[in-house]
Backbone as CSV, one residue per row, in Angstrom:
resi,resn,N_x,N_y,N_z,CA_x,CA_y,CA_z,C_x,C_y,C_z
1,MET,0.833,-1.208,0.000,0.000,0.000,0.000,0.865,1.254,0.000
2,THR,2.038,1.140,0.776,2.938,2.280,0.849,3.509,2.611,-0.521
3,SER,3.982,1.527,-1.247,4.554,1.759,-2.569,3.489,2.281,-3.528
4,ASP,2.199,1.829,-3.326,1.106,2.292,-4.149,0.943,3.805,-4.007
5,TRP,0.954,4.271,-2.777,0.813,5.707,-2.541,2.045,6.478,-3.019
6,GLY,3.199,5.809,-2.953,4.405,6.465,-3.479,4.268,6.735,-4.961
7,SER,3.712,5.758,-5.686,3.499,5.924,-7.124,2.421,6.973,-7.404
8,ILE,1.370,6.951,-6.568,0.277,7.912,-6.756,0.759,9.340,-6.520
9,LEU,1.519,9.538,-5.439,2.018,10.882,-5.138,2.987,11.377,-6.215
10,GLY,3.785,10.426,-6.760,4.690,10.813,-7.845,3.916,11.277,-9.074
11,SER,2.846,10.539,-9.388,2.003,10.909,-10.524,1.261,12.212,-10.253
12,LEU,0.854,12.400,-8.991,0.165,13.646,-8.615,1.076,14.852,-8.845
13,LEU,2.325,14.738,-8.384,3.271,15.850,-8.543,3.539,16.143,-10.023
14,GLU,3.687,15.067,-10.813,3.928,15.253,-12.253,2.786,16.016,-12.905
15,ASN,1.560,15.605,-12.566,0.387,16.263,-13.161,0.156,17.650,-12.576
16,LEU,0.583,17.858,-11.327,0.493,19.196,-10.735,1.361,20.179,-11.516
17,TRP,2.579,19.748,-11.839,3.475,20.624,-12.609,2.923,20.903,-14.002
18,ILE,2.312,19.874,-14.605,1.714,20.067,-15.930,0.578,21.081,-15.855
19,THR,-0.246,20.988,-14.820,-1.349,21.939,-14.647,-0.803,23.355,-14.443
20,LEU,0.202,23.491,-13.567,0.782,24.813,-13.315,1.410,25.387,-14.587
21,TYR,2.043,24.524,-15.378,2.648,24.948,-16.646,1.568,25.453,-17.604
22,MET,0.487,24.710,-17.722,-0.599,25.101,-18.633,-1.238,26.415,-18.181
23,VAL,-1.481,26.533,-16.869,-2.145,27.732,-16.351,-1.236,28.959,-16.497
24,ALA,0.051,28.800,-16.134,0.978,29.936,-16.192,1.184,30.422,-17.626
25,PHE,1.383,29.489,-18.537,1.627,29.857,-19.935,0.381,30.509,-20.542
26,THR,-0.769,29.941,-20.229,-2.027,30.505,-20.741,-2.240,31.907,-20.188
27,LEU,-1.995,32.089,-18.889,-2.194,33.405,-18.273,-1.269,34.441,-18.898
28,LEU,-0.019,34.053,-19.153,0.943,34.984,-19.735,0.497,35.433,-21.134
29,LEU,0.229,34.470,-22.007,-0.133,34.809,-23.392,-1.512,35.469,-23.479
30,ALA,-2.494,34.858,-22.841,-3.862,35.397,-22.909,-3.952,36.736,-22.160
31,GLY,-3.136,36.881,-21.111,-3.146,38.139,-20.362,-2.706,39.302,-21.234
32,ILE,-1.652,39.090,-22.010,-1.145,40.141,-22.904,-2.114,40.392,-24.057
33,LEU,-2.526,39.300,-24.719,-3.425,39.430,-25.874,-4.786,39.992,-25.463
34,GLY,-5.292,39.526,-24.332,-6.595,39.991,-23.856,-6.560,41.460,-23.461
35,LEU,-5.461,41.884,-22.833,-5.319,43.293,-22.452,-5.299,44.171,-23.704
36,ALA,-4.523,43.743,-24.702,-4.438,44.524,-25.944,-5.793,44.592,-26.640
37,LEU,-6.486,43.454,-26.724,-7.792,43.418,-27.386,-8.825,44.242,-26.616
38,GLY,-8.769,44.153,-25.291,-9.698,44.931,-24.464,-9.468,46.421,-24.610
39,LEU,-8.194,46.826,-24.699,-7.870,48.250,-24.888,-8.369,48.746,-26.245
40,VAL,-8.178,47.918,-27.276,-8.673,48.295,-28.611,-10.189,48.435,-28.585
41,LEU,-10.842,47.482,-27.927,-12.303,47.505,-27.856,-12.789,48.768,-27.141
42,TYR,-12.120,49.118,-26.049,-12.542,50.293,-25.262,-12.258,51.600,-25.993
43,THR,-11.066,51.706,-26.557,-10.678,52.979,-27.166,-11.378,53.244,-28.493
44,THR,-11.839,52.173,-29.188,-12.507,52.370,-30.480,-14.024,52.486,-30.348
45,ARG,-14.544,52.295,-29.137,-15.996,52.401,-28.958,-16.456,53.831,-29.257
46,PRO,-17.729,54.019,-29.641,-18.227,55.371,-29.932,-17.943,56.323,-28.777
47,GLY,-17.310,57.451,-29.098,-16.948,58.416,-28.064,-15.596,58.142,-27.436
48,GLY,-14.953,57.036,-27.822,-13.651,56.682,-27.254,-12.527,57.542,-27.808
49,ILE,-11.334,57.413,-27.224,-10.213,58.270,-27.636,-9.704,57.905,-29.035
50,LEU,-10.024,56.695,-29.518,-9.659,56.288,-30.890,-10.911,55.767,-31.595
51,ALA,-12.019,56.430,-31.378,-13.319,55.945,-31.863,-13.262,55.507,-33.330
52,HIS,-13.699,54.265,-33.576,-13.750,53.719,-34.931,-14.889,52.714,-34.953
53,ARG,-16.046,53.129,-35.424,-17.263,52.326,-35.312,-17.123,50.936,-35.923
54,PHE,-16.493,50.829,-37.111,-16.387,49.527,-37.784,-15.516,48.556,-36.974
55,SER,-14.337,49.026,-36.552,-13.433,48.151,-35.789,-14.094,47.684,-34.499
56,TYR,-14.748,48.619,-33.832,-15.417,48.261,-32.572,-16.501,47.209,-32.815
57,ALA,-17.297,47.411,-33.866,-18.399,46.485,-34.153,-17.875,45.087,-34.474
58,VAL,-16.815,45.007,-35.295,-16.263,43.700,-35.680,-15.723,42.957,-34.458
59,ILE,-14.906,43.645,-33.649,-14.317,42.995,-32.471,-15.401,42.592,-31.477
60,ASN,-16.368,43.470,-31.305,-17.450,43.193,-30.362,-18.242,41.954,-30.772
61,VAL,-18.533,41.825,-32.060,-19.289,40.667,-32.551,-18.472,39.384,-32.374
62,ILE,-17.177,39.446,-32.711,-16.324,38.249,-32.556,-16.288,37.803,-31.097
63,LEU,-16.155,38.765,-30.185,-16.146,38.426,-28.755,-17.452,37.772,-28.335
64,ASN,-18.552,38.336,-28.814,-19.858,37.799,-28.433,-20.098,36.411,-29.008
65,ILE,-19.426,36.091,-30.121,-19.581,34.752,-30.719,-18.707,33.720,-30.010
66,VAL,-17.442,34.070,-29.777,-16.479,33.090,-29.250,-16.626,32.864,-27.749
67,ARG,-16.857,33.949,-26.996,-16.804,33.857,-25.530,-17.811,32.867,-24.924
68,PRO,-19.038,32.773,-25.433,-19.993,31.846,-24.794,-19.785,30.371,-25.161
69,ILE,-18.881,30.069,-26.110,-18.716,28.677,-26.539,-18.114,27.860,-25.394
70,PRO,-18.769,26.776,-24.999,-18.206,25.920,-23.941,-16.813,25.422,-24.336
71,PHE,-15.927,25.319,-23.369,-14.529,24.973,-23.655,-14.409,23.631,-24.361
72,ILE,-15.204,22.660,-23.946,-15.101,21.323,-24.536,-15.471,21.358,-26.026
73,ILE,-16.419,22.237,-26.392,-16.803,22.372,-27.806,-15.734,23.164,-28.557
74,LEU,-15.144,24.159,-27.890,-14.085,24.952,-28.525,-12.894,24.072,-28.885
75,ILE,-12.596,23.099,-28.022,-11.503,22.160,-28.309,-11.744,21.460,-29.648
76,ALA,-12.974,20.991,-29.846,-13.312,20.277,-31.087,-13.357,21.230,-32.279
77,ALA,-13.955,22.418,-32.072,-14.134,23.365,-33.177,-12.796,23.896,-33.702
78,LEU,-11.818,24.025,-32.811,-10.527,24.610,-33.203,-9.507,23.573,-33.667
79,GLN,-9.921,22.318,-33.780,-8.958,21.259,-34.135,-8.102,21.588,-35.352
80,PRO,-8.713,22.001,-36.485,-7.868,22.298,-37.672,-6.901,23.454,-37.412
81,VAL,-7.392,24.489,-36.698,-6.534,25.648,-36.401,-5.418,25.240,-35.448
82,THR,-5.776,24.459,-34.426,-4.772,23.992,-33.458,-3.681,23.192,-34.156
83,ARG,-4.104,22.316,-35.088,-3.125,21.485,-35.817,-2.213,22.359,-36.683
84,ALA,-2.796,23.405,-37.281,-2.012,24.295,-38.152,-1.018,25.136,-37.353
85,ILE,-1.405,25.560,-36.158,-0.551,26.434,-35.350,0.458,25.649,-34.529
86,VAL,-0.023,24.610,-33.849,0.828,23.856,-32.915,1.508,22.671,-33.586
87,GLY,0.895,22.166,-34.672,1.464,20.996,-35.344,0.749,19.720,-34.978
88,THR,-0.105,19.785,-33.965,-0.898,18.643,-33.528,-2.130,19.162,-32.809
89,HIS,-3.186,18.329,-32.770,-4.389,18.760,-32.063,-4.558,18.030,-30.737
90,ILE,-3.524,17.273,-30.329,-3.580,16.591,-29.032,-2.343,16.944,-28.211
91,GLY,-2.416,16.725,-26.904,-1.269,16.973,-26.041,-1.382,18.284,-25.272
92,THR,-0.398,18.507,-24.421,-0.416,19.665,-23.525,-0.359,20.986,-24.287
93,ASN,0.518,21.089,-25.276,0.652,22.355,-26.008,-0.602,22.676,-26.827
94,ALA,-1.240,21.643,-27.358,-2.494,21.855,-28.094,-3.566,22.370,-27.129
95,THR,-3.571,21.824,-25.929,-4.528,22.286,-24.917,-4.276,23.740,-24.567
96,ILE,-3.009,24.095,-24.407,-2.658,25.478,-24.057,-3.153,26.431,-25.138
97,PHE,-3.003,26.046,-26.404,-3.450,26.925,-27.495,-4.943,27.229,-27.380
98,VAL,-5.738,26.176,-27.156,-7.192,26.376,-27.046,-7.511,27.209,-25.801
99,MET,-6.797,26.959,-24.708,-7.016,27.723,-23.480,-6.672,29.198,-23.693
100,VAL,-5.612,29.466,-24.447,-5.226,30.856,-24.728,-6.329,31.565,-25.516
101,VAL,-6.871,30.864,-26.522,-7.947,31.458,-27.325,-9.144,31.788,-26.435
102,ALA,-9.570,30.819,-25.628,-10.744,31.023,-24.775,-10.499,32.142,-23.761
103,ALA,-9.325,32.113,-23.118,-9.045,33.093,-22.061,-8.843,34.495,-22.629
104,THR,-8.272,34.598,-23.831,-8.020,35.918,-24.427,-9.320,36.705,-24.592
105,PHE,-10.358,36.045,-25.113,-11.626,36.742,-25.335,-12.320,37.078,-24.017
106,SER,-12.180,36.213,-23.024,-12.771,36.511,-21.716,-12.053,37.688,-21.061
107,ILE,-10.723,37.702,-21.134,-9.945,38.787,-20.539,-10.243,40.106,-21.244
108,ALA,-10.376,40.061,-22.566,-10.675,41.285,-23.320,-11.955,41.937,-22.822
109,ARG,-12.986,41.118,-22.580,-14.253,41.668,-22.097,-14.099,42.201,-20.669
110,VAL,-13.326,41.491,-19.842,-13.091,41.960,-18.464,-12.369,43.306,-18.483
111,VAL,-11.362,43.433,-19.339,-10.606,44.682,-19.452,-11.523,45.822,-19.891
112,GLU,-12.320,45.572,-20.929,-13.223,46.614,-21.424,-14.197,47.064,-20.344
113,GLN,-14.801,46.093,-19.641,-15.802,46.432,-18.624,-15.191,47.228,-17.476
114,ASN,-13.960,46.921,-17.122,-13.315,47.664,-16.028,-12.894,49.067,-16.468
115,LEU,-12.498,49.209,-17.717,-12.119,50.532,-18.211,-13.343,51.438,-18.343
116,VAL,-14.471,50.851,-18.668,-15.701,51.635,-18.796,-16.079,52.290,-17.462
117,SER,-15.692,51.646,-16.359,-16.066,52.168,-15.041,-15.247,53.398,-14.630
118,ILE,-14.211,53.739,-15.401,-13.388,54.918,-15.072,-14.196,56.190,-15.346
119,ASP,-14.080,57.141,-14.445,-14.794,58.412,-14.578,-14.407,59.099,-15.900
120,PRO,-15.368,59.298,-16.821,-15.047,59.932,-18.113,-14.449,61.328,-17.938
121,GLY,-14.789,61.995,-16.819,-14.267,63.329,-16.567,-12.746,63.351,-16.452
122,VAL,-12.193,62.276,-15.880,-10.730,62.183,-15.737,-10.083,62.121,-17.120
123,ILE,-10.666,61.308,-17.999,-10.103,61.153,-19.347,-10.251,62.446,-20.143
124,GLU,-11.412,63.070,-20.017,-11.639,64.321,-20.742,-10.667,65.406,-20.295
125,ALA,-10.373,65.437,-18.996,-9.442,66.441,-18.467,-8.040,66.239,-19.050
126,VAL,-7.630,64.972,-19.154,-6.300,64.672,-19.699,-6.256,64.985,-21.195
127,ARG,-7.368,64.674,-21.899,-7.429,64.979,-23.344,-7.386,66.484,-23.574
128,ALA,-8.097,67.212,-22.711,-8.129,68.670,-22.848,-6.743,69.270,-22.618
129,ALA,-5.926,68.568,-21.829,-4.568,69.053,-21.549,-3.611,68.724,-22.698
130,GLY,-4.115,68.028,-23.729,-3.296,67.736,-24.907,-2.591,66.395,-24.889
131,ALA,-2.962,65.504,-23.955,-2.304,64.190,-23.887,-2.653,63.346,-25.112
132,ARG,-1.685,62.590,-25.580,-1.902,61.713,-26.724,-2.553,60.407,-26.247
133,PRO,-3.200,59.661,-27.174,-3.860,58.405,-26.785,-2.932,57.440,-26.037
134,ARG,-1.679,57.317,-26.504,-0.753,56.395,-25.834,-0.534,56.792,-24.380
135,HIS,-0.414,58.092,-24.136,-0.215,58.574,-22.771,-1.468,58.318,-21.929
136,ILE,-2.627,58.544,-22.515,-3.886,58.320,-21.787,-4.019,56.848,-21.389
137,ILE,-3.643,55.954,-22.329,-3.781,54.516,-22.053,-2.861,54.073,-20.921
138,PHE,-1.570,54.433,-21.029,-0.593,53.884,-20.082,-0.442,54.712,-18.807
139,ALA,-0.806,55.999,-18.854,-0.640,56.833,-17.657,-1.952,57.087,-16.927
140,VAL,-3.074,56.819,-17.597,-4.362,57.104,-16.956,-5.246,55.851,-16.874
141,LEU,-5.567,55.273,-18.032,-6.529,54.172,-18.059,-6.079,52.967,-17.224
142,ILE,-4.890,52.440,-17.532,-4.440,51.231,-16.832,-4.209,51.488,-15.343
143,PRO,-3.510,52.587,-14.944,-3.346,52.838,-13.501,-4.677,53.027,-12.780
144,GLU,-5.623,53.720,-13.410,-6.912,53.967,-12.759,-7.696,52.668,-12.539
145,ALA,-7.568,51.736,-13.480,-8.353,50.491,-13.402,-7.543,49.321,-12.847
146,LEU,-6.315,49.554,-12.396,-5.409,48.451,-12.050,-5.988,47.498,-10.999
147,GLY,-6.541,48.058,-9.912,-7.090,47.205,-8.853,-8.192,46.301,-9.377
148,GLN,-9.118,46.858,-10.130,-10.215,46.067,-10.689,-9.713,45.076,-11.733
149,LEU,-8.680,45.486,-12.484,-8.114,44.563,-13.482,-7.487,43.351,-12.804
150,ILE,-6.810,43.580,-11.679,-6.197,42.452,-10.959,-7.278,41.486,-10.479
151,LEU,-8.375,42.041,-9.948,-9.479,41.168,-9.511,-10.067,40.406,-10.702
152,GLY,-10.182,41.093,-11.838,-10.699,40.436,-13.032,-9.784,39.327,-13.513
153,TYR,-8.481,39.592,-13.508,-7.517,38.571,-13.923,-7.547,37.376,-12.955
154,THR,-7.716,37.672,-11.670,-7.791,36.586,-10.682,-8.975,35.678,-10.985
155,PHE,-10.094,36.290,-11.320,-11.287,35.509,-11.683,-11.005,34.645,-12.917
156,ILE,-10.304,35.209,-13.879,-9.991,34.457,-15.099,-9.039,33.302,-14.808
157,VAL,-8.070,33.516,-13.898,-7.126,32.431,-13.571,-7.877,31.222,-13.033
158,VAL,-8.857,31.502,-12.170,-9.666,30.399,-11.640,-10.376,29.669,-12.790
159,GLY,-10.853,30.445,-13.768,-11.484,29.835,-14.943,-10.490,29.023,-15.765
160,ILE,-9.249,29.500,-15.846,-8.219,28.765,-16.587,-7.913,27.431,-15.905
161,VAL,-7.880,27.442,-14.568,-7.667,26.195,-13.825,-8.802,25.217,-14.142
162,ASP,-10.026,25.738,-14.214,-11.170,24.888,-14.580,-10.982,24.296,-15.979
163,MET,-10.537,25.142,-16.917,-10.321,24.659,-18.282,-9.252,23.571,-18.320
164,SER,-8.188,23.747,-17.523,-7.085,22.778,-17.537,-7.550,21.405,-17.079
165,ALA,-8.642,21.372,-16.297,-9.157,20.079,-15.826,-9.704,19.239,-16.971
166,LEU,-9.987,19.886,-18.116,-10.499,19.152,-19.280,-9.400,18.796,-20.274
167,ALA,-8.160,19.086,-19.889,-7.039,18.851,-20.806,-6.922,17.391,-21.211
168,GLY,-7.329,16.494,-20.331,-7.217,15.066,-20.618,-8.012,14.626,-21.831
169,VAL,-9.016,15.420,-22.204,-9.860,15.063,-23.360,-9.018,14.932,-24.619
170,ILE,-7.970,15.775,-24.738,-7.092,15.701,-25.912,-5.656,15.347,-25.490
171,GLY,-5.563,14.577,-24.398,-4.252,14.074,-23.974,-3.347,15.114,-23.372
172,GLY,-3.944,16.165,-22.809,-3.127,17.235,-22.219,-2.652,16.943,-20.814
173,LYS,-3.167,15.880,-20.210,-2.823,15.478,-18.832,-3.197,16.576,-17.835
174,GLY,-2.527,16.613,-16.679,-2.868,17.578,-15.648,-3.713,16.942,-14.555
175,LEU,-4.069,17.730,-13.545,-4.758,17.200,-12.365,-6.152,16.675,-12.685
176,GLY,-6.861,17.311,-13.613,-8.189,16.836,-13.980,-8.125,15.452,-14.592
177,ASP,-7.183,15.256,-15.499,-6.988,13.953,-16.132,-6.564,12.923,-15.094
178,PHE,-5.691,13.333,-14.177,-5.219,12.438,-13.108,-6.395,11.982,-12.240
179,ALA,-7.284,12.932,-11.900,-8.442,12.596,-11.061,-9.349,11.575,-11.749
180,LEU,-9.504,11.710,-13.065,-10.386,10.805,-13.794,-9.737,9.433,-14.039
181,VAL,-8.503,9.465,-14.575,-7.847,8.216,-14.988,-7.354,7.395,-13.796
182,SER,-6.706,8.079,-12.848,-6.135,7.346,-11.701,-7.098,7.245,-10.521
183,GLY,-8.199,7.992,-10.584,-9.147,7.952,-9.487,-10.489,7.379,-9.886
184,TYR,-11.262,8.185,-10.603,-12.642,7.811,-10.912,-12.746,6.506,-11.711
185,MET,-11.931,6.353,-12.760,-12.069,5.186,-13.642,-11.616,3.879,-13.006
186,VAL,-10.813,3.947,-11.942,-10.356,2.708,-11.278,-10.949,2.618,-9.874
187,PHE,-12.009,3.396,-9.666,-12.754,3.349,-8.403,-11.880,3.701,-7.194
188,ARG,-10.949,4.660,-7.382,-10.135,5.135,-6.249,-10.659,6.517,-5.843
189,TRP,-11.682,6.511,-5.015,-12.289,7.764,-4.578,-11.282,8.626,-3.832
190,ASP,-10.398,7.973,-3.045,-9.405,8.726,-2.278,-8.440,9.486,-3.198
191,VAL,-8.109,8.882,-4.346,-7.214,9.552,-5.296,-7.932,10.747,-5.943
192,THR,-9.197,10.532,-6.307,-9.990,11.630,-6.875,-10.078,12.780,-5.870
193,LEU,-10.293,12.431,-4.602,-10.404,13.450,-3.554,-9.088,14.200,-3.394
194,LEU,-7.960,13.481,-3.478,-6.645,14.109,-3.353,-6.407,15.112,-4.483
195,ALA,-6.750,14.710,-5.708,-6.571,15.611,-6.850,-7.495,16.828,-6.730
196,THR,-8.722,16.595,-6.288,-9.676,17.692,-6.121,-9.181,18.672,-5.060
197,ALA,-8.672,18.135,-3.944,-8.160,18.987,-2.868,-6.975,19.822,-3.360
198,THR,-6.131,19.227,-4.205,-4.975,19.955,-4.735,-5.431,21.117,-5.611
199,ILE,-6.450,20.873,-6.445,-6.987,21.945,-7.294,-7.586,23.053,-6.431
200,ILE,-8.298,22.665,-5.373,-8.897,23.664,-4.480,-7.813,24.531,-3.832
201,VAL,-6.710,23.899,-3.413,-5.605,24.650,-2.799,-5.025,25.662,-3.787
202,ILE,-4.837,25.234,-5.037,-4.310,26.141,-6.068,-5.234,27.344,-6.232
203,VAL,-6.527,27.088,-6.344,-7.500,28.164,-6.538,-7.492,29.117,-5.338
204,GLN,-7.421,28.552,-4.138,-7.418,29.400,-2.937,-6.169,30.284,-2.899
205,LEU,-5.013,29.725,-3.258,-3.769,30.508,-3.265,-3.844,31.639,-4.294
206,VAL,-4.376,31.315,-5.481,-4.524,32.335,-6.530,-5.452,33.446,-6.065
207,GLN,-6.581,33.065,-5.455,-7.552,34.057,-4.989,-6.942,34.929,-3.888
208,PHE,-6.214,34.307,-2.966,-5.572,35.048,-1.866,-4.561,36.045,-2.418
209,LEU,-3.717,35.594,-3.336,-2.699,36.470,-3.912,-3.345,37.600,-4.709
210,GLY,-4.379,37.268,-5.496,-5.068,38.281,-6.291,-5.719,39.339,-5.418
211,ASN,-6.366,38.908,-4.334,-7.015,39.855,-3.424,-5.997,40.801,-2.777
212,ARG,-4.854,40.259,-2.375,-3.818,41.098,-1.733,-3.268,42.131,-2.717
213,LEU,-2.978,41.680,-3.934,-2.445,42.612,-4.939,-3.468,43.686,-5.287
214,ALA,-4.736,43.294,-5.384,-5.793,44.254,-5.711,-5.950,45.291,-4.608
215,ARG,-5.896,44.838,-3.353,-6.019,45.785,-2.228,-4.901,46.809,-2.266
216,LYS,-3.673,46.339,-2.540,-2.534,47.262,-2.615,-2.725,48.278,-3.736
217,ALA,-3.205,47.791,-4.880,-3.399,48.688,-6.029,-4.512,49.697,-5.760
218,LEU,-5.579,49.270,-5.087,-6.711,50.160,-4.825,-6.380,51.230,-3.794
219,ARG,-5.381,50.970,-2.944,-5.016,51.962,-1.920,-4.227,53.118,-2.507
220,HIS,-3.623,52.892,-3.683,-2.795,53.943,-4.284,-3.645,54.910,-5.115
């Protein structure tokens, strides 16, 4: 029994690292792409500092189409694109690609919604002073919304962890796959519980860290 648990814990650690790798890489890429897309969406909206009705309408429609698609269906729908970009439609890297696509559109909407909450008077005052759009974005918009953006990103990270649990569907491994293959399918409830508890700990740590960073940002 001891050697059995030794093997289980070894497999747990391996899949834990795979999950952390998928979540970290997805957060990095989707965080950058989503921020850029959200800024474009906000600044091109009617009345925005770079107002462009056509660009705003196109991006807005694409977001509204892609964002509600369930992750498991997105995995299947993006198979040809995943194969063209990653070289394969199965495995950890293929999973990361689909997760990046899903998270990018969610982050873009979170960014836009948080920027909308900024007092328009602040932006108008800076524009009246002759500030250029680039200065408004990096010196006003992002600093003003930073606390809310951190909370939004924290919420998305939890969603990314949820997505990673489905990685096993296309051979991406990770804690979700471990819980199903080494726990549920072989009637090891204790193993499933261990994997579930590990995921809960990750989510709690992310939420704790996100809340602390947001509080610091909101105090400034």
